LOFILUM-355094 format. One line per field, with one value per atom (N, C-alpha, C, O): residue in three letters; atom name; x, y, z. Coordinates in Angstrom, 3 decimals, decimal comma. Layout:
BEGIN
residu = ALA / ...
atome = CA / ...
u = X / ...
v = Y / ...
w = Z / ...
//
This chain:
BEGIN
residu = UNK / UNK / UNK / UNK / UNK / UNK / UNK / UNK / UNK / UNK / UNK / UNK / UNK / UNK / UNK / UNK / UNK / UNK / UNK / UNK / UNK / UNK / UNK / UNK / UNK / UNK / UNK / UNK / UNK / UNK / UNK / UNK / UNK / UNK / UNK / UNK / UNK / UNK / UNK / UNK / UNK / UNK / UNK / UNK / UNK / UNK / UNK / UNK / UNK / UNK / UNK / UNK / UNK / UNK / UNK / UNK / UNK / UNK / UNK / UNK / UNK / UNK / UNK / UNK / UNK / UNK / UNK / UNK / UNK / UNK / UNK / UNK / UNK / UNK / UNK / UNK / UNK / UNK / UNK / UNK / UNK / UNK / UNK / UNK / UNK / UNK / UNK / UNK / UNK / UNK / UNK / UNK / UNK / UNK / UNK / UNK / UNK / UNK / UNK / UNK / UNK / UNK / UNK / UNK / UNK / UNK / UNK / UNK / UNK / UNK / UNK / UNK / UNK / UNK / UNK / UNK / UNK / UNK / UNK / UNK / UNK / UNK / UNK / UNK / UNK / UNK / UNK / UNK / UNK / UNK / UNK / UNK / UNK / UNK / UNK / UNK / UNK / UNK / UNK / UNK / UNK / UNK / UNK / UNK / UNK / UNK / UNK / UNK / UNK / UNK / UNK / UNK / UNK / UNK / UNK / UNK / UNK / UNK / UNK / UNK / UNK / UNK / UNK / UNK / UNK / UNK / UNK / UNK / UNK / UNK / UNK / UNK / UNK / UNK / UNK / UNK / UNK / UNK / UNK / UNK / UNK / UNK / UNK / UNK / UNK / UNK / UNK / UNK / UNK / UNK / UNK / UNK / UNK / UNK / UNK / UNK / UNK / UNK / UNK / UNK / UNK / UNK / UNK / UNK / UNK / UNK / UNK / UNK / UNK / UNK / UNK / UNK / UNK / UNK / UNK / UNK / UNK / UNK / UNK / UNK / UNK / UNK / UNK / UNK / UNK / UNK / UNK / UNK / UNK / UNK / UNK / UNK / UNK / UNK / UNK / UNK / UNK / UNK / UNK / UNK / UNK / UNK / UNK / UNK / UNK / UNK / UNK / UNK / UNK / UNK / UNK / UNK / UNK / UNK / UNK / UNK / UNK / UNK / UNK / UNK / UNK / UNK / UNK / UNK / UNK / UNK / UNK / UNK / UNK / UNK / UNK / UNK / UNK / UNK / UNK / UNK / UNK / UNK / UNK / UNK / UNK / UNK / UNK / UNK / UNK / UNK / UNK / UNK / UNK / UNK / UNK / UNK / UNK / UNK / UNK / UNK / UNK / UNK / UNK / UNK / UNK / UNK / UNK / UNK / UNK / UNK / UNK / UNK / UNK / UNK / UNK / UNK / UNK / UNK / UNK / UNK / UNK / UNK / UNK / UNK / UNK / UNK / UNK / UNK / UNK / UNK / UNK / UNK / UNK / UNK / UNK / UNK / UNK / UNK / UNK / UNK / UNK / UNK / UNK / UNK / UNK / UNK / UNK / UNK / UNK / UNK / UNK / UNK / UNK / UNK / UNK / UNK / UNK / UNK / UNK / UNK / UNK / UNK / UNK / UNK / UNK / UNK / UNK / UNK / UNK / UNK / UNK / UNK / UNK / UNK / UNK / UNK / UNK / UNK / UNK / UNK / UNK / UNK / UNK / UNK / UNK / UNK / UNK / UNK / UNK / UNK / UNK / UNK / UNK / UNK / UNK / UNK / UNK / UNK / UNK / UNK / UNK / UNK / UNK / UNK / UNK / UNK / UNK / UNK / UNK / UNK / UNK / UNK / UNK / UNK / UNK / UNK / UNK / UNK / UNK / UNK / UNK / UNK / UNK / UNK / UNK / UNK / UNK / UNK / UNK / UNK / UNK / UNK / UNK / UNK / UNK / UNK / UNK / UNK / UNK / UNK / UNK / UNK / UNK / UNK / UNK / UNK / UNK / UNK / UNK / UNK / UNK / UNK / UNK / UNK / UNK / UNK / UNK / UNK / UNK / UNK / UNK / UNK / UNK / UNK / UNK / UNK / UNK / UNK / UNK / UNK / UNK / UNK / UNK / UNK / UNK / UNK / UNK / UNK / UNK / UNK / UNK / UNK / UNK / UNK / UNK / UNK / UNK / UNK / UNK / UNK / UNK / UNK / UNK / UNK / UNK / UNK / UNK / UNK / UNK / UNK / UNK / UNK / UNK / UNK / UNK / UNK / UNK / UNK / UNK / UNK / UNK / UNK / UNK / UNK / UNK / UNK / UNK / UNK / UNK / UNK / UNK / UNK / UNK / UNK / UNK / UNK / UNK / UNK / UNK / UNK / UNK / UNK / UNK / UNK / UNK / UNK / UNK / UNK / UNK / UNK / UNK / UNK / UNK / UNK / UNK / UNK / UNK / UNK / UNK / UNK / UNK / UNK / UNK / UNK / UNK / UNK / UNK / UNK / UNK / UNK / UNK / UNK / UNK / UNK / UNK / UNK / UNK / UNK / UNK / UNK / UNK / UNK / UNK / UNK / UNK / UNK / UNK / UNK / UNK / UNK
atome = N / CA / C / O / N / CA / C / O / N / CA / C / O / N / CA / C / O / N / CA / C / O / N / CA / C / O / N / CA / C / O / N / CA / C / O / N / CA / C / O / N / CA / C / O / N / CA / C / O / N / CA / C / O / N / CA / C / O / N / CA / C / O / N / CA / C / O / N / CA / C / O / N / CA / C / O / N / CA / C / O / N / CA / C / O / N / CA / C / O / N / CA / C / O / N / CA / C / O / N / CA / C / O / N / CA / C / O / N / CA / C / O / N / CA / C / O / N / CA / C / O / N / CA / C / O / N / CA / C / O / N / CA / C / O / N / CA / C / O / N / CA / C / O / N / CA / C / O / N / CA / C / O / N / CA / C / O / N / CA / C / O / N / CA / C / O / N / CA / C / O / N / CA / C / O / N / CA / C / O / N / CA / C / O / N / CA / C / O / N / CA / C / O / N / CA / C / O / N / CA / C / O / N / CA / C / O / N / CA / C / O / N / CA / C / O / N / CA / C / O / N / CA / C / O / N / CA / C / O / N / CA / C / O / N / CA / C / O / N / CA / C / O / N / CA / C / O / N / CA / C / O / N / CA / C / O / N / CA / C / O / N / CA / C / O / N / CA / C / O / N / CA / C / O / N / CA / C / O / N / CA / C / O / N / CA / C / O / N / CA / C / O / N / CA / C / O / N / CA / C / O / N / CA / C / O / N / CA / C / O / N / CA / C / O / N / CA / C / O / N / CA / C / O / N / CA / C / O / N / CA / C / O / N / CA / C / O / N / CA / C / O / N / CA / C / O / N / CA / C / O / N / CA / C / O / N / CA / C / O / N / CA / C / O / N / CA / C / O / N / CA / C / O / N / CA / C / O / N / CA / C / O / N / CA / C / O / N / CA / C / O / N / CA / C / O / N / CA / C / O / N / CA / C / O / N / CA / C / O / N / CA / C / O / N / CA / C / O / N / CA / C / O / N / CA / C / O / N / CA / C / O / N / CA / C / O / N / CA / C / O / N / CA / C / O / N / CA / C / O / N / CA / C / O / N / CA / C / O / N / CA / C / O / N / CA / C / O / N / CA / C / O / N / CA / C / O / N / CA / C / O / N / CA / C / O / N / CA / C / O / N / CA / C / O / N / CA / C / O / N / CA / C / O / N / CA / C / O / N / CA / C / O / N / CA / C / O / N / CA / C / O / N / CA / C / O / N / CA / C / O / N / CA / C / O / N / CA / C / O / N / CA / C / O / N / CA / C / O / N / CA / C / O / N / CA / C / O / N / CA / C / O / N / CA / C / O / N / CA / C / O / N / CA / C / O / N / CA / C / O / N / CA / C / O / N / CA / C / O / N / CA / C / O / N / CA / C / O / N / CA / C / O / N / CA / C / O / N / CA / C / O / N / CA / C / O / N / CA / C / O / N / CA / C / O / N / CA / C / O / N / CA / C / O / N / CA / C / O / N / CA / C / O / N / CA / C / O
u = 17,015 / 15,624 / 15,412 / 15,995 / 14,587 / 14,291 / 13,483 / 12,999 / 13,352 / 12,534 / 11,124 / 10,639 / 10,473 / 9,112 / 8,098 / 8,407 / 6,897 / 5,761 / 4,963 / 4,757 / 4,509 / 3,825 / 2,555 / 2,516 / 1,504 / 0,227 / -0,455 / -0,229 / -1,302 / -2,014 / -3,505 / -3,961 / -4,256 / -5,703 / -6,083 / -5,396 / -7,167 / -7,668 / -8,868 / -9,793 / -8,835 / -9,906 / -10,563 / -9,884 / -11,868 / -12,645 / -12,712 / -13,749 / -11,578 / -11,501 / -10,221 / -9,299 / -10,190 / -9,008 / -7,903 / -8,201 / -6,634 / -5,528 / -5,596 / -5,272 / -6,014 / -6,077 / -7,046 / -6,768 / -8,173 / -9,165 / -8,614 / -8,817 / -7,923 / -7,334 / -6,257 / -6,222 / -5,372 / -4,293 / -4,858 / -4,276 / -5,966 / -6,590 / -7,042 / -6,905 / -7,575 / -7,980 / -6,743 / -6,733 / -5,707 / -4,469 / -3,878 / -3,366 / -3,938 / -3,324 / -4,177 / -3,690 / -5,436 / -6,339 / -6,192 / -7,090 / -5,056 / -4,725 / -5,729 / -6,058 / -6,240 / -7,202 / -8,451 / -9,118 / -8,770 / -9,954 / -9,675 / -10,619 / -8,417 / -8,099 / -8,915 / -9,382 / -9,109 / -9,888 / -11,329 / -11,967 / -11,843 / -13,197 / -13,295 / -14,366 / -12,186 / -12,285 / -11,198 / -11,380 / -10,096 / -9,031 / -9,225 / -8,866 / -9,789 / -10,259 / -9,244 / -9,621 / -7,993 / -7,005 / -6,465 / -5,862 / -6,673 / -6,138 / -7,104 / -8,250 / -6,609 / -7,428 / -7,246 / -8,198 / -6,003 / -5,722 / -4,720 / -3,881 / -4,819 / -3,867 / -3,751 / -4,699 / -2,572 / -2,353 / -1,178 / -0,065 / -1,440 / -0,363 / 0,499 / 0,026 / 1,769 / 2,686 / 3,590 / 4,155 / 3,729 / 4,470 / 3,710 / 3,733 / 3,021 / 2,216 / 3,039 / 2,481 / 4,348 / 5,183 / 5,020 / 4,232 / 5,769 / 5,778 / 4,665 / 4,192 / 4,242 / 3,207 / 1,844 / 1,558 / 1,005 / -0,353 / -0,496 / -1,597 / 0,581 / 0,574 / 1,435 / 2,480 / 0,988 / 1,695 / 3,089 / 3,299 / 4,030 / 5,401 / 5,614 / 6,436 / 4,862 / 5,032 / 3,710 / 3,017 / 3,377 / 2,091 / 2,314 / 3,053 / 1,659 / 1,705 / 0,414 / -0,685 / 0,568 / -0,567 / -0,681 / 0,321 / -1,923 / -2,221 / -2,906 / -3,955 / -2,322 / -2,803 / -3,232 / -2,539 / -4,397 / -4,857 / -5,417 / -6,563 / -4,580 / -4,981 / -5,048 / -4,441 / -5,791 / -5,921 / -4,657 / -4,374 / -3,896 / -2,683 / -1,565 / -0,617 / -1,657 / -0,629 / -1,132 / -2,059 / -0,499 / -0,830 / 0,472 / 1,519 / 0,393 / 1,593 / 1,209 / 0,144 / 2,082 / 2,036 / 3,342 / 4,421 / 3,240 / 4,430 / 4,262 / 3,149 / 5,394 / 5,401 / 6,078 / 7,143 / 5,437 / 5,968 / 6,270 / 5,520 / 7,385 / 7,742 / 7,417 / 7,721 / 6,794 / 6,296 / 7,071 / 7,510 / 7,228 / 7,845 / 6,860 / 6,662 / 6,259 / 5,222 / 5,855 / 6,612 / 5,558 / 6,083 / 5,451 / 4,276 / 6,235 / 5,753 / 4,586 / 3,686 / 4,595 / 3,536 / 2,227 / 1,228 / 2,232 / 1,013 / 0,628 / -0,476 / 1,531 / 1,187 / 1,847 / 1,663 / 2,613 / 3,198 / 3,538 / 3,709 / 3,628 / 4,075 / 4,877 / 4,519 / 5,967 / 6,812 / 6,907 / 6,779 / 7,135 / 7,268 / 8,256 / 8,597 / 8,708 / 9,574 / 9,284 / 8,809 / 9,582 / 9,359 / 10,391 / 11,587 / 9,927 / 10,847 / 10,817 / 11,781 / 9,714 / 9,603 / 8,534 / 7,457 / 8,848 / 7,880 / 8,119 / 9,216 / 7,106 / 7,245 / 7,508 / 8,453 / 6,676 / 6,788 / 7,587 / 8,244 / 7,527 / 8,265 / 9,633 / 9,766 / 10,652 / 11,955 / 12,260 / 13,165 / 11,512 / 11,665 / 10,392 / 9,715 / 10,082 / 8,981 / 9,292 / 9,675 / 9,124 / 9,203 / 8,015 / 7,643 / 7,422 / 6,284 / 6,068 / 6,695 / 5,155 / 4,797 / 3,463 / 3,032 / 2,821 / 1,684 / 2,133 / 2,674 / 1,908 / 2,182 / 0,890 / 0,306 / 0,444 / -0,801 / -0,486 / 0,368 / -1,197 / -1,041 / -2,417 / -3,219 / -2,711 / -3,980 / -4,111 / -3,165 / -5,305 / -5,555 / -6,979 / -7,926 / -7,119 / -8,451 / -9,274 / -8,853 / -10,465 / -11,360 / -11,009 / -11,574 / -10,085 / -9,731 / -8,257 / -7,578 / -7,774 / -6,380 / -5,863 / -6,497 / -4,709 / -4,040 / -3,247 / -2,416 / -3,521 / -2,838 / -1,945 / -2,428 / -0,644 / 0,309 / 0,849 / 1,363 / 0,721 / 1,156 / 2,314 / 2,189 / 3,445 / 4,601 / 4,866 / 4,738 / 5,240 / 5,459 / 6,519 / 6,559 / 7,372 / 8,340 / 8,366 / 8,558 / 8,172 / 8,118 / 9,069 / 9,130 / 9,809 / 10,641 / 10,180 / 10,048 / 9,938 / 9,488 / 10,664 / 11,734 / 10,445 / 11,484 / 11,676 / 12,739 / 10,649 / 10,775 / 11,134 / 10,666 / 11,947 / 12,320 / 11,093 / 10,198 / 11,077 / 9,980 / 10,560 / 11,356 / 10,158 / 10,593 / 10,158 / 9,029 / 11,053 / 10,777 / 9,470 / 8,734 / 9,172 / 7,940 / 6,698 / 5,722 / 6,733 / 5,606 / 5,490 / 4,386 / 6,641 / 6,637 / 5,997 / 5,163 / 6,394 / 5,843 / 4,339 / 3,591 / 3,889 / 2,457 / 1,700 / 0,633 / 2,260 / 1,630 / 1,575 / 0,557 / 2,667 / 2,667 / 1,601 / 0,916 / 1,452 / 0,451 / -0,960 / -1,787 / -1,233 / -2,550 / -2,796 / -3,886 / -1,785 / -1,897 / -2,183 / -3,082 / -1,422 / -1,587 / -2,948 / -3,634 / -3,348 / -4,634 / -5,777 / -6,675 / -5,733 / -6,769 / -6,759 / -7,814 / -5,572 / -5,470 / -5,995 / -6,703 / -5,656 / -6,126 / -7,639 / -8,296 / -8,198 / -9,659 / -10,367 / -11,379 / -9,833 / -10,446 / -10,317 / -11,253 / -9,170 / -8,986 / -9,978 / -10,618 / -10,103 / -11,044 / -12,472 / -13,199 / -12,860 / -14,213 / -14,421 / -15,481 / -13,419 / -13,540 / -13,652 / -14,504 / -12,782 / -12,775 / -14,030 / -14,646 / -14,414 / -15,553 / -16,900 / -17,940 / -16,872 / -18,124 / -18,568 / -19,603
v = 5,676 / 6,025 / 6,380 / 5,767 / 7,359 / 7,816 / 6,760 / 5,790 / 6,971 / 6,071 / 6,010 / 6,956 / 4,874 / 4,714 / 5,072 / 5,099 / 5,344 / 5,581 / 4,285 / 3,660 / 3,872 / 2,594 / 2,773 / 3,538 / 2,048 / 2,075 / 0,731 / 0,053 / 0,349 / -0,938 / -0,744 / 0,253 / -1,740 / -1,793 / -3,264 / -4,110 / -3,578 / -4,952 / -5,045 / -4,236 / -6,053 / -6,283 / -7,615 / -8,607 / -7,627 / -8,812 / -9,759 / -9,897 / -10,404 / -11,345 / -12,169 / -11,803 / -13,281 / -14,141 / -13,450 / -12,672 / -13,715 / -13,101 / -13,351 / -12,462 / -14,552 / -14,886 / -13,959 / -13,524 / -13,663 / -12,783 / -11,357 / -10,704 / -10,890 / -9,542 / -9,463 / -8,511 / -10,467 / -10,452 / -10,539 / -9,971 / -11,232 / -11,299 / -9,909 / -9,571 / -9,105 / -7,734 / -6,884 / -6,119 / -7,012 / -6,263 / -6,605 / -5,718 / -7,861 / -8,320 / -8,065 / -8,224 / -7,676 / -7,444 / -6,003 / -5,180 / -5,713 / -4,349 / -3,727 / -2,553 / -4,460 / -3,819 / -3,275 / -2,385 / -3,803 / -3,340 / -2,106 / -1,517 / -1,699 / -0,561 / 0,698 / 1,343 / 1,080 / 2,294 / 2,225 / 3,263 / 1,025 / 0,871 / 1,236 / 1,618 / 1,122 / 1,327 / 2,219 / 2,724 / 2,427 / 3,309 / 4,666 / 4,839 / 5,614 / 6,872 / 7,609 / 8,141 / 7,663 / 8,434 / 7,688 / 8,304 / 6,375 / 5,576 / 5,676 / 5,234 / 6,270 / 6,407 / 5,216 / 4,771 / 4,691 / 3,540 / 2,629 / 3,091 / 1,340 / 0,357 / -0,727 / -1,468 / -0,802 / -1,723 / -2,646 / -2,188 / -3,938 / -4,918 / -4,907 / -5,235 / -4,527 / -4,490 / -5,717 / -6,027 / -6,415 / -7,681 / -8,615 / -8,445 / -9,621 / -10,515 / -11,427 / -12,065 / -11,506 / -12,352 / -13,814 / -14,178 / -14,649 / -16,087 / -16,809 / -17,851 / -16,276 / -16,922 / -16,340 / -15,891 / -16,354 / -15,851 / -14,398 / -13,851 / -13,759 / -12,365 / -11,506 / -11,948 / -10,285 / -9,370 / -9,030 / -8,880 / -8,910 / -8,531 / -7,023 / -6,441 / -6,387 / -4,946 / -4,341 / -4,891 / -3,177 / -2,523 / -1,028 / -0,397 / -0,460 / 0,988 / 1,610 / 1,148 / 2,653 / 3,350 / 4,763 / 5,414 / 5,231 / 6,639 / 7,146 / 6,633 / 8,142 / 8,636 / 10,093 / 10,900 / 10,422 / 11,804 / 12,044 / 11,705 / 12,639 / 12,941 / 14,456 / 15,011 / 15,113 / 16,565 / 17,257 / 17,265 / 17,839 / 18,557 / 17,619 / 18,050 / 16,342 / 15,364 / 14,426 / 13,645 / 14,517 / 13,632 / 12,977 / 13,622 / 11,694 / 11,001 / 9,761 / 9,181 / 9,364 / 8,063 / 7,393 / 7,951 / 6,201 / 5,526 / 4,015 / 3,503 / 3,313 / 1,854 / 1,283 / 1,742 / 0,264 / -0,415 / -1,870 / -2,523 / -2,372 / -3,791 / -4,451 / -3,903 / -5,635 / -6,332 / -7,604 / -8,314 / -7,875 / -9,106 / -9,731 / -9,211 / -10,833 / -11,507 / -12,597 / -13,421 / -12,615 / -13,643 / -14,991 / -15,064 / -16,051 / -17,412 / -17,799 / -18,524 / -17,317 / -17,696 / -16,938 / -17,214 / -15,979 / -15,239 / -14,192 / -13,651 / -13,897 / -12,961 / -11,593 / -10,729 / -11,389 / -10,067 / -9,835 / -10,765 / -8,556 / -8,122 / -6,844 / -5,978 / -6,745 / -5,546 / -5,007 / -5,754 / -3,692 / -3,098 / -1,945 / -1,399 / -1,591 / -0,424 / 0,208 / -0,446 / 1,487 / 2,262 / 1,902 / 1,842 / 1,661 / 1,448 / 2,625 / 2,853 / 3,368 / 4,527 / 5,460 / 5,021 / 6,757 / 7,732 / 9,080 / 9,354 / 9,930 / 11,284 / 12,253 / 13,041 / 12,194 / 13,087 / 12,424 / 13,106 / 11,102 / 10,358 / 9,952 / 9,561 / 10,050 / 9,520 / 8,222 / 7,486 / 7,931 / 6,665 / 6,370 / 7,279 / 5,087 / 4,625 / 3,199 / 2,370 / 2,923 / 1,562 / 1,376 / 2,285 / 0,195 / -0,052 / -1,531 / -2,384 / -1,808 / -3,205 / -3,291 / -2,364 / -4,429 / -4,862 / -6,141 / -7,042 / -6,219 / -7,435 / -7,814 / -6,996 / -9,056 / -9,550 / -10,539 / -11,414 / -10,387 / -11,290 / -11,688 / -10,820 / -13,001 / -13,417 / -12,840 / -12,872 / -12,310 / -11,679 / -12,015 / -11,307 / -13,102 / -13,513 / -13,923 / -14,764 / -13,323 / -13,649 / -12,870 / -13,131 / -11,917 / -11,091 / -11,172 / -12,144 / -10,119 / -10,042 / -8,628 / -7,648 / -8,538 / -7,249 / -6,981 / -7,790 / -5,829 / -5,437 / -4,239 / -3,197 / -4,394 / -3,314 / -2,833 / -3,614 / -1,532 / -0,903 / 0,030 / 0,899 / -0,150 / 0,735 / 1,388 / 0,756 / 2,678 / 3,418 / 4,490 / 5,175 / 4,622 / 5,708 / 6,218 / 5,444 / 7,523 / 8,137 / 9,319 / 10,116 / 9,427 / 10,607 / 11,209 / 10,506 / 12,515 / 13,220 / 13,869 / 14,065 / 14,196 / 14,870 / 16,304 / 16,888 / 16,880 / 18,226 / 18,088 / 17,162 / 18,986 / 18,895 / 19,065 / 19,860 / 18,302 / 18,385 / 18,193 / 17,284 / 19,050 / 18,937 / 17,583 / 17,149 / 16,915 / 15,581 / 15,472 / 14,498 / 16,469 / 16,443 / 16,448 / 15,755 / 17,227 / 17,267 / 15,966 / 15,490 / 15,386 / 14,104 / 13,022 / 12,254 / 12,959 / 11,949 / 12,149 / 11,173 / 13,397 / 13,684 / 13,205 / 12,601 / 13,478 / 13,029 / 11,508 / 10,940 / 10,839 / 9,369 / 8,846 / 7,872 / 9,483 / 9,049 / 9,167 / 8,277 / 10,255 / 10,439 / 9,377 / 8,810 / 9,109 / 8,079 / 6,721 / 6,008 / 6,360 / 5,059 / 4,946 / 3,937 / 5,971 / 5,955 / 5,768 / 4,955 / 6,520 / 6,413 / 5,031 / 4,419 / 4,532 / 3,226 / 2,109 / 1,221 / 2,144 / 1,091 / 1,142 / 0,101 / 2,343 / 2,458 / 1,968 / 1,271 / 2,335 / 1,895 / 0,386 / -0,260 / -0,181 / -1,640 / -2,347 / -3,320 / -1,865 / -2,459 / -2,423 / -3,415 / -1,273 / -1,120 / -2,099 / -2,716 / -2,248 / -3,135 / -4,594 / -5,332 / -5,007 / -6,411 / -6,743 / -7,784 / -5,877 / -6,181 / -5,880 / -6,380 / -5,057 / -4,654 / -5,678 / -5,511
w = 2,657 / 2,834 / 4,299 / 5,193 / 4,523 / 5,883 / 6,638 / 6,055 / 7,944 / 8,757 / 8,204 / 7,583 / 8,442 / 7,949 / 9,023 / 10,214 / 8,577 / 9,450 / 9,484 / 8,444 / 10,672 / 10,832 / 11,640 / 12,604 / 11,232 / 11,946 / 11,745 / 10,743 / 12,717 / 12,641 / 12,835 / 13,395 / 12,349 / 12,527 / 12,602 / 12,030 / 13,297 / 13,325 / 12,400 / 12,470 / 11,529 / 10,557 / 10,880 / 11,147 / 10,855 / 11,192 / 9,991 / 9,342 / 9,716 / 8,591 / 8,724 / 9,452 / 8,009 / 7,955 / 7,162 / 6,257 / 7,479 / 6,738 / 5,229 / 4,441 / 4,823 / 3,397 / 2,660 / 1,542 / 3,287 / 2,666 / 2,525 / 1,501 / 3,556 / 3,523 / 2,452 / 1,673 / 2,409 / 1,424 / 0,004 / -0,920 / -0,182 / -1,506 / -1,954 / -3,130 / -1,047 / -1,385 / -1,679 / -2,644 / -0,856 / -1,084 / -2,451 / -3,135 / -2,857 / -4,104 / -5,344 / -6,463 / -5,170 / -6,302 / -6,806 / -6,631 / -7,429 / -7,839 / -8,802 / -8,635 / -9,813 / -10,725 / -10,019 / -10,546 / -8,835 / -8,103 / -7,234 / -6,708 / -7,067 / -6,193 / -6,503 / -5,566 / -7,774 / -8,030 / -7,501 / -7,328 / -7,246 / -6,709 / -5,235 / -4,764 / -4,496 / -3,048 / -2,448 / -1,341 / -3,126 / -2,626 / -3,312 / -4,477 / -2,584 / -3,162 / -4,028 / -5,072 / -3,644 / -4,398 / -5,619 / -6,498 / -5,685 / -6,804 / -7,979 / -7,905 / -9,068 / -10,279 / -11,207 / -11,847 / -11,282 / -12,127 / -11,421 / -10,648 / -11,697 / -11,188 / -12,257 / -12,519 / -12,865 / -13,972 / -13,655 / -13,394 / -13,682 / -13,474 / -14,737 / -15,825 / -14,581 / -15,729 / -15,782 / -16,831 / -14,660 / -14,608 / -13,688 / -12,469 / -14,272 / -13,438 / -12,537 / -11,644 / -12,745 / -11,908 / -12,248 / -13,120 / -11,555 / -11,824 / -11,068 / -11,521 / -9,929 / -9,120 / -9,404 / -10,514 / -8,382 / -8,545 / -8,118 / -8,184 / -7,684 / -7,232 / -8,159 / -8,635 / -8,407 / -9,306 / -8,789 / -7,586 / -9,708 / -9,364 / -9,502 / -8,795 / -10,425 / -10,642 / -11,101 / -11,957 / -10,502 / -10,776 / -10,973 / -10,218 / -12,007 / -12,260 / -11,736 / -12,042 / -10,950 / -10,352 / -10,888 / -11,186 / -11,005 / -11,241 / -9,987 / -9,596 / -9,362 / -8,073 / -8,213 / -8,833 / -7,622 / -7,561 / -6,168 / -5,872 / -5,316 / -3,937 / -3,759 / -2,844 / -4,641 / -4,551 / -5,042 / -6,240 / -4,115 / -4,509 / -4,932 / -5,588 / -4,569 / -4,894 / -5,981 / -5,766 / -7,166 / -8,275 / -8,738 / -8,789 / -9,071 / -9,525 / -10,310 / -10,097 / -11,213 / -11,869 / -11,477 / -11,680 / -10,918 / -10,401 / -10,494 / -10,611 / -10,440 / -10,527 / -9,294 / -8,882 / -8,709 / -7,532 / -7,865 / -8,591 / -7,322 / -7,422 / -6,091 / -5,031 / -6,143 / -4,945 / -4,653 / -5,558 / -3,349 / -2,866 / -1,869 / -0,770 / -2,260 / -1,464 / -0,608 / -1,122 / 0,686 / 1,586 / 1,262 / 0,903 / 1,392 / 1,124 / 2,027 / 1,602 / 3,280 / 4,220 / 3,997 / 4,661 / 3,058 / 2,739 / 3,770 / 3,717 / 4,714 / 5,781 / 5,643 / 6,500 / 4,575 / 4,384 / 2,918 / 2,130 / 2,594 / 1,277 / 1,470 / 2,268 / 0,724 / 0,755 / -0,668 / -1,638 / -0,779 / -2,096 / -2,076 / -1,026 / -3,295 / -3,460 / -4,817 / -5,745 / -4,900 / -6,112 / -7,169 / -6,881 / -8,400 / -9,507 / -10,485 / -11,215 / -10,496 / -11,381 / -10,821 / -10,416 / -10,804 / -10,338 / -10,964 / -11,452 / -10,958 / -11,469 / -10,322 / -10,372 / -9,293 / -8,139 / -7,015 / -6,228 / -6,945 / -5,920 / -6,458 / -7,618 / -5,597 / -5,994 / -5,258 / -5,653 / -4,185 / -3,471 / -2,689 / -2,208 / -2,571 / -1,729 / -1,317 / -2,143 / -0,037 / 0,478 / 1,398 / 2,140 / 1,346 / 2,210 / 2,437 / 1,809 / 3,361 / 3,637 / 4,342 / 5,028 / 4,154 / 4,955 / 5,648 / 5,008 / 6,957 / 7,714 / 8,426 / 9,137 / 8,234 / 8,818 / 9,929 / 9,776 / 11,066 / 12,204 / 12,711 / 13,054 / 12,768 / 13,357 / 14,768 / 15,554 / 15,075 / 16,374 / 16,813 / 16,472 / 17,570 / 18,006 / 16,808 / 16,014 / 16,675 / 15,565 / 14,306 / 13,243 / 14,407 / 13,267 / 12,941 / 13,271 / 12,279 / 11,865 / 12,099 / 11,709 / 12,738 / 12,906 / 11,625 / 11,212 / 11,007 / 9,781 / 10,102 / 10,545 / 9,876 / 10,122 / 8,785 / 7,985 / 8,561 / 7,319 / 7,651 / 8,514 / 6,963 / 7,104 / 5,758 / 4,709 / 5,802 / 4,567 / 4,755 / 5,777 / 3,754 / 3,700 / 2,268 / 1,330 / 2,101 / 0,773 / 0,730 / 1,667 / -0,365 / -0,618 / -1,941 / -2,943 / -1,930 / -3,125 / -3,845 / -3,268 / -5,115 / -5,883 / -5,404 / -5,611 / -4,761 / -4,196 / -2,718 / -2,056 / -2,199 / -0,779 / 0,127 / -0,157 / 1,214 / 2,181 / 3,574 / 3,807 / 4,490 / 5,872 / 6,419 / 6,187 / 7,148 / 7,669 / 8,429 / 8,266 / 9,265 / 10,055 / 9,149 / 9,435 / 8,059 / 7,129 / 6,358 / 6,094 / 5,994 / 5,275 / 6,132 / 5,651 / 7,421 / 8,329 / 8,508 / 8,556 / 8,607 / 8,759 / 7,515 / 7,626 / 6,330 / 5,092 / 5,033 / 4,636 / 5,426 / 5,453 / 6,406 / 6,093 / 7,563 / 8,548 / 7,971 / 8,166 / 7,267 / 6,657 / 5,589 / 5,513 / 4,765 / 3,715 / 4,339 / 3,893 / 5,372 / 6,026 / 6,690 / 6,527 / 7,439 / 8,132 / 7,131 / 7,348 / 6,048 / 5,020 / 4,380 / 4,210 / 4,022 / 3,372 / 4,260 / 3,785 / 5,547 / 6,467 / 6,642 / 6,650 / 6,783 / 6,924 / 5,668 / 5,753 / 4,493 / 3,236 / 3,051 / 2,579 / 3,416 / 3,344 / 4,266 / 3,866 / 5,483 / 6,454 / 5,902 / 5,966 / 5,361 / 4,799 / 3,650 / 3,546 / 2,787 / 1,621 / 2,059 / 1,565 / 2,993 / 3,426 / 4,216 / 3,990 / 5,134 / 6,013 / 5,343 / 5,774 / 4,283 / 3,630 / 2,661 / 2,016
//
């Protein structure tokens, strides 16, 4: 997998509250604009989903894909990877939360490979747009 794109934002909330929003997959269509559907297909052994199927419509980019999740024991990070996709052939990502004063620094890393060839510079730009949008929407959801 190619290098990932990473970006951070500070959210005015406790890490537990932020992670609860990240883990509430059925609610994603309410606040993540490009997510049309989010269905937990494997609830996992704990209280967090192990596998989720998404329906995505971001204008020219539409996909149905499934991600497998690995939740950190300390509740401060989650990592995922693609298990099935139509347009994507690989995806790896993570959220890492760090207490920062009265808020929490949220760092999102993402690497996506599509089934169609894409110049690395364009792929990184697309990842940056996805991350920037996701972080702003997460901040709005948690703080709103």
